[in-house]
DSSP file (Angstrom, degrees, kcal/mol; ACC not computed):
  #  RESIDUE AA STRUCTURE BP1 BP2  ACC     N-H-->O    O-->H-N    N-H-->O    O-->H-N    TCO  KAPPA ALPHA  PHI   PSI    X-CA   Y-CA   Z-CA
    1    1 A X              0   0    0      0, 0.0     2,-0.3     0, 0.0    53,-0.1   0.000 360.0 360.0 360.0 141.6   69.6   28.1  126.6
    2    2 A X        -     0   0    0      1,-0.0     2,-0.6    52,-0.0     0, 0.0  -0.711 360.0-104.4-102.4 151.2   72.3   25.7  125.4
    3    3 A X        +     0   0    0     -2,-0.3     2,-0.3    51,-0.0    -1,-0.0  -0.608  56.1 162.8 -74.5 116.7   75.7   25.1  126.9
    4    4 A X    >   -     0   0    0     -2,-0.6     3,-1.7    21,-0.0    19,-0.2  -0.874  45.6 -75.5-134.5 164.1   78.2   26.8  124.7
    5    5 A X  T 3  S+     0   0    0     -2,-0.3    19,-0.2     1,-0.2    56,-0.1  -0.383 116.6  25.4 -62.0 130.5   81.8   28.1  124.8
    6    6 A X  T 3  S+     0   0    0     17,-3.0    53,-2.9     1,-0.3    -1,-0.2   0.274  85.9 134.4 100.3 -10.0   82.0   31.3  126.8
    7    7 A X  E <   -A   58   0A   0     -3,-1.7    16,-2.4    51,-0.2     2,-0.4  -0.524  55.3-128.4 -77.8 138.1   79.0   30.7  129.0
    8    8 A X  E     + B   0  22A   0     49,-2.5    47,-1.8    14,-0.2     2,-0.3  -0.732  35.9 178.7 -86.0 130.9   79.4   31.4  132.8
    9    9 A X  E     -AB  54  21A   0     12,-3.0    12,-2.9    -2,-0.4     2,-0.4  -0.893  26.1-130.5-130.6 159.7   78.2   28.4  134.8
   10   10 A X  E     -AB  53  20A   0     43,-2.6    43,-2.9    -2,-0.3     2,-0.4  -0.937  26.1-124.2-109.9 137.1   78.0   27.5  138.5
   11   11 A X  E     -A   52   0A   0      8,-2.6     7,-3.2    -2,-0.4    41,-0.2  -0.640  23.9-175.5 -78.9 131.2   79.4   24.1  139.7
   12   12 A X        +     0   0    0     39,-3.3     2,-0.3    -2,-0.4    40,-0.2   0.569  64.1  26.6-105.6 -12.9   76.7   22.1  141.5
   13   13 A X  S    S+     0   0    0     38,-0.7     3,-0.4     3,-0.0    -1,-0.1  -0.971  93.0  27.7-147.9 160.9   78.9   19.1  142.6
   14   14 A X  S >  S-     0   0    0     -2,-0.3     3,-1.6     1,-0.2    -3,-0.0  -0.307 107.0 -38.3  87.3-170.3   82.4   18.0  143.3
   15   15 A X  T 3  S+     0   0    0      1,-0.3    -1,-0.2    -2,-0.1    -4,-0.0   0.787 137.0  56.8 -60.2 -27.7   85.3   20.0  144.7
   16   16 A X  T >  S+     0   0    0     -3,-0.4     3,-2.6     2,-0.1    -5,-0.4   0.455  76.2 143.6 -84.1  -2.1   84.2   23.0  142.6
   17   17 A X  T <  S+     0   0    0     -3,-1.6    -5,-0.2     1,-0.3     3,-0.1  -0.059  70.7  13.0 -49.4 128.9   80.7   23.1  144.1
   18   18 A X  T 3  S+     0   0    0     -7,-3.2    -1,-0.3     1,-0.3     2,-0.2   0.257 100.5 118.5  91.2 -12.3   79.5   26.6  144.5
   19   19 A X    <   -     0   0    0     -3,-2.6    -8,-2.6    -8,-0.1     2,-0.4  -0.528  61.1-126.1 -90.0 155.4   82.1   28.2  142.3
   20   20 A X  E     +B   10   0A   0    -10,-0.2     2,-0.3    -2,-0.2   -10,-0.2  -0.825  34.1 169.5-100.0 140.0   81.6   30.1  139.1
   21   21 A X  E     -B    9   0A   0    -12,-2.9   -12,-3.0    -2,-0.4     2,-0.4  -0.879  31.0-119.5-141.9 169.2   83.4   29.1  135.9
   22   22 A X  E     -BC   8  34A   0     12,-2.6    12,-2.1    -2,-0.3     2,-0.4  -0.943  29.6-120.2-114.6 135.8   83.5   29.8  132.2
   23   23 A X  E     + C   0  33A   0    -16,-2.4   -17,-3.0    -2,-0.4    10,-0.2  -0.623  29.4 178.3 -73.7 123.1   82.9   27.0  129.7
   24   24 A X  E     -     0   0A   0      8,-3.4     2,-0.3    -2,-0.4     9,-0.2   0.592  66.3  -8.3-101.7 -16.7   85.9   26.6  127.4
   25   25 A X  E     - C   0  32A   0      7,-1.2     7,-2.9   -21,-0.1     2,-0.4  -0.948  56.5-138.7-174.4 158.0   84.6   23.7  125.3
   26   26 A X  E     + C   0  31A   0     -2,-0.3     2,-0.3     5,-0.2     5,-0.2  -0.994  14.9 177.4-130.9 130.2   81.8   21.2  125.1
   27   27 A X  E >   - C   0  30A   0      3,-3.5     3,-1.2    -2,-0.4     2,-0.4  -0.729  60.0 -73.4-136.5  89.1   82.2   17.5  124.2
   28   28 A X  T 3  S+     0   0    0     -2,-0.3    -1,-0.1     1,-0.3    21,-0.0  -0.492 119.1   0.2  66.1-115.1   78.9   15.6  124.3
   29   29 A X  T 3  S+     0   0    0     -2,-0.4    20,-2.3    -3,-0.1    21,-0.4   0.361 126.4  71.5 -88.3   6.8   77.9   15.1  127.9
   30   30 A X  E <   -CD  27  48A   0     -3,-1.2    -3,-3.5    18,-0.3     2,-0.3  -0.907  58.5-163.2-124.9 149.6   81.0   16.9  129.2
   31   31 A X  E     -CD  26  47A   0     16,-3.5    16,-3.3    -2,-0.3     2,-0.5  -0.971  18.8-132.2-131.0 149.4   82.2   20.5  129.4
   32   32 A X  E     -CD  25  46A   0     -7,-2.9    -8,-3.4    -2,-0.3    -7,-1.2  -0.878  30.9-170.2-100.1 130.0   85.6   21.9  130.0
   33   33 A X  E     -CD  23  45A   0     12,-2.9    12,-2.8    -2,-0.5     2,-0.3  -0.917   9.6-178.5-125.3 148.4   85.5   24.7  132.6
   34   34 A X  E     -C   22   0A   0    -12,-2.1   -12,-2.6    -2,-0.3     6,-0.2  -0.964  19.1-175.1-140.1 156.4   88.1   27.3  133.8
   35   35 A X        -     0   0    0      4,-2.4     5,-0.2    -2,-0.3    38,-0.2   0.419  46.0-118.1-129.9  -5.0   88.2   30.0  136.3
   36   36 A X  S    S+     0   0    0      3,-2.5     4,-0.2     1,-0.1    34,-0.1   0.303  99.4  62.9  86.9 -10.7   91.7   31.5  135.7
   37   37 A X  S    S-     0   0    0      2,-0.4     3,-0.2     3,-0.1    -1,-0.1   0.730 121.4  -0.2-109.2 -85.6   92.9   30.7  139.2
   38   38 A X  S    S+     0   0    0      1,-0.2     2,-0.9     2,-0.0    -4,-0.0   0.901 138.3  46.9 -72.3 -42.2   93.1   27.0  140.1
   39   39 A X  S    S-     0   0    0      6,-0.0    -3,-2.5     3,-0.0    -4,-2.4  -0.850  84.1-163.7-106.7  99.5   91.8   25.9  136.6
   40   40 A X        -     0   0    0     -2,-0.9     3,-0.5     3,-0.4    -3,-0.1  -0.239  32.7-107.9 -75.9 169.2   93.7   27.9  134.0
   41   41 A X  S >  S+     0   0    0      1,-0.2     3,-0.5     2,-0.1    -1,-0.1   0.853 119.8  53.2 -62.2 -37.1   92.6   28.3  130.4
   42   42 A X  T 3  S+     0   0    0      1,-0.3    -1,-0.2     2,-0.0     2,-0.1   0.684 119.9  31.9 -72.7 -19.3   95.4   25.9  129.3
   43   43 A X  T 3  S+     0   0    0     -3,-0.5    -3,-0.4     2,-0.0    -1,-0.3  -0.541  81.5 177.3-138.4  68.6   94.3   23.2  131.7
   44   44 A X    <   -     0   0    0     -3,-0.5     2,-0.4    -5,-0.1   -10,-0.2  -0.277  32.0-107.4 -72.5 160.0   90.5   23.3  132.2
   45   45 A X  E     -D   33   0A   0    -12,-2.8   -12,-2.9    -6,-0.1     2,-0.5  -0.731  23.4-133.5 -86.9 134.0   88.5   20.8  134.3
   46   46 A X  E     +D   32   0A   0     -2,-0.4     2,-0.4   -14,-0.2   -14,-0.2  -0.781  35.3 175.5 -87.5 124.8   86.4   18.3  132.5
   47   47 A X  E     -D   31   0A   0    -16,-3.3   -16,-3.5    -2,-0.5     2,-0.2  -0.978  36.1-108.1-138.1 143.4   82.9   18.2  134.2
   48   48 A X  E >   -D   30   0A   0     -2,-0.4     3,-1.9   -18,-0.2   -18,-0.3  -0.502  27.4-131.5 -66.6 133.8   79.7   16.5  133.5
   49   49 A X  G >  S+     0   0    0    -20,-2.3     3,-1.3     1,-0.3    -1,-0.1   0.709 104.2  67.4 -61.7 -21.2   77.1   18.9  132.2
   50   50 A X  G 3  S+     0   0    0    -21,-0.4    -1,-0.3     1,-0.3   -20,-0.1   0.717  96.0  55.9 -70.4 -19.5   74.6   17.6  134.7
   51   51 A X  G <  S+     0   0    0     -3,-1.9   -39,-3.3   -38,-0.0   -38,-0.7   0.232  96.2  84.4 -95.9  11.3   76.7   19.1  137.4
   52   52 A X  E <   -A   11   0A   0     -3,-1.3     2,-0.6   -41,-0.2   -41,-0.2  -0.950  61.3-152.2-120.0 140.0   76.6   22.6  136.0
   53   53 A X  E     -A   10   0A   0    -43,-2.9   -43,-2.6    -2,-0.4     2,-0.2  -0.945  23.3-137.0-106.5 117.8   74.0   25.4  136.3
   54   54 A X  E     -A    9   0A   0     -2,-0.6   -45,-0.2   -45,-0.2     2,-0.2  -0.465  16.0-161.9 -78.4 143.4   73.9   27.7  133.4
   55   55 A X  E     -     0   0A   0    -47,-1.8    -1,-0.0     2,-0.2   -47,-0.0  -0.541  30.2-112.5-107.8-178.0   73.6   31.5  133.8
   56   56 A X  E    S+     0   0A   0     -2,-0.2     2,-0.4   -49,-0.1   -47,-0.1   0.435  82.6 105.4 -93.8  -1.0   72.6   34.1  131.2
   57   57 A X  E     -     0   0A   0    -49,-0.3   -49,-2.5     2,-0.0     2,-0.4  -0.673  49.7-168.4 -91.7 133.2   76.0   35.7  131.0
   58   58 A X  E     -A    7   0A   0     -2,-0.4     2,-0.4   -51,-0.2   -51,-0.2  -0.963   6.8-152.4-122.2 132.6   78.1   35.0  128.0
   59   59 A X        -     0   0    0    -53,-2.9     2,-0.7    -2,-0.4     5,-0.1  -0.879  20.7-121.3-110.6 136.8   81.9   35.9  127.7
   60   60 A X        -     0   0    0     -2,-0.4     3,-0.3     1,-0.1   -54,-0.1  -0.658  26.0-169.4 -69.7 114.4   83.8   36.8  124.6
   61   61 A X        +     0   0    0     -2,-0.7     3,-0.2     1,-0.2    -1,-0.1   0.333  61.1  92.3 -93.8   6.6   86.6   34.2  124.6
   62   62 A X  S    S+     0   0    0      1,-0.2    -1,-0.2     0, 0.0    -2,-0.0   0.955 104.9  13.1 -66.0 -50.2   88.6   35.7  121.7
   63   63 A X  S    S+     0   0    0     -3,-0.3    -1,-0.2     2,-0.0     2,-0.2   0.059  92.7 135.7-118.4  22.4   91.0   37.8  123.8
   64   64 A X        -     0   0    0     -3,-0.2     2,-0.3    -4,-0.1    -3,-0.0  -0.487  30.5-170.2 -77.6 143.2   90.4   36.5  127.3
   65   65 A X     >  -     0   0    0     -2,-0.2     4,-2.2     1,-0.1     5,-0.1  -0.737  39.8-103.1-119.7 171.7   93.3   35.8  129.6
   66   66 A X  H  > S+     0   0    0     -2,-0.3     4,-2.4     2,-0.2     5,-0.2   0.895 123.4  51.7 -64.3 -38.9   93.4   34.1  133.0
   67   67 A X  H  > S+     0   0    0      2,-0.2     4,-2.0     1,-0.2     5,-0.2   0.938 111.5  45.4 -65.1 -46.0   93.7   37.5  134.7
   68   68 A X  H  > S+     0   0    0      1,-0.2     4,-2.3     2,-0.2    -1,-0.2   0.889 111.9  53.3 -59.3 -40.7   90.6   38.9  132.8
   69   69 A X  H  X S+     0   0    0     -4,-2.2     4,-2.3     1,-0.2    -1,-0.2   0.896 108.4  49.4 -66.3 -44.1   88.7   35.7  133.6
   70   70 A X  H  X S+     0   0    0     -4,-2.4     4,-1.6     1,-0.2    -1,-0.2   0.894 111.5  48.0 -62.5 -40.8   89.5   36.0  137.4
   71   71 A X  H  X S+     0   0    0     -4,-2.0     4,-1.6     2,-0.2    -2,-0.2   0.898 111.8  50.4 -69.9 -38.5   88.3   39.6  137.6
   72   72 A X  H  X S+     0   0    0     -4,-2.3     4,-1.2     1,-0.2    -2,-0.2   0.923 114.6  42.8 -63.4 -44.5   85.1   38.8  135.6
   73   73 A X  H  X S+     0   0    0     -4,-2.3     4,-2.1     2,-0.2    -1,-0.2   0.729 106.6  62.2 -75.9 -21.6   84.2   35.8  137.9
   74   74 A X  H  X S+     0   0    0     -4,-1.6     4,-1.8     2,-0.2    -1,-0.2   0.905 104.0  48.3 -70.4 -40.0   85.2   37.7  141.0
   75   75 A X  H  X S+     0   0    0     -4,-1.6     4,-1.8     1,-0.2    -2,-0.2   0.877 111.1  52.5 -65.3 -36.2   82.4   40.3  140.2
   76   76 A X  H  X S+     0   0    0     -4,-1.2     4,-1.7     1,-0.2    -2,-0.2   0.878 107.9  49.4 -67.9 -36.8   80.0   37.3  139.6
   77   77 A X  H  X S+     0   0    0     -4,-2.1     4,-1.8     2,-0.2    -1,-0.2   0.871 109.7  52.4 -69.2 -33.2   80.8   35.8  143.0
   78   78 A X  H  X S+     0   0    0     -4,-1.8     4,-1.6     1,-0.2    -2,-0.2   0.897 109.9  48.9 -69.6 -38.9   80.3   39.1  144.7
   79   79 A X  H  X S+     0   0    0     -4,-1.8     4,-0.8     1,-0.2    -1,-0.2   0.869 110.1  51.0 -66.0 -36.9   76.8   39.4  143.1
   80   80 A X  H  X S+     0   0    0     -4,-1.7     4,-0.6     1,-0.2     3,-0.4   0.875 108.8  52.0 -69.5 -37.4   75.9   35.9  144.1
   81   81 A X  H >< S+     0   0    0     -4,-1.8     3,-0.9     1,-0.2    -1,-0.2   0.857 103.5  57.5 -66.0 -36.7   76.9   36.6  147.8
   82   82 A X  H 3< S+     0   0    0     -4,-1.6    -1,-0.2     1,-0.3    -2,-0.2   0.725  98.0  61.8 -70.6 -21.4   74.7   39.7  147.9
   83   83 A X  H 3<        0   0    0     -4,-0.8    -1,-0.3    -3,-0.4    -2,-0.2   0.788 360.0 360.0 -74.9 -24.0   71.6   37.7  146.9
   84   84 A X    <<        0   0    0     -3,-0.9    -1,-0.2    -4,-0.6    -2,-0.2   0.468 360.0 360.0 -90.8 360.0   71.9   35.6  150.1
């Protein structure tokens, strides 16, 4: 699977390590990620793609808001905790 806009990813390094984010854009070796809380859709974090782990979940970015993004990723965080 290729890193594309709307893909849910897990951060593997940096301050964001362990958190789930949605890719808002891809620029070569870097991706812009947002989670709707600390990293809003208007001000995403630029992250090296080597520091991201892709998931199989894809989000429709047409009508997504920060609030919808937070609720979607909150469910994802809960699923990840139940696996451990």
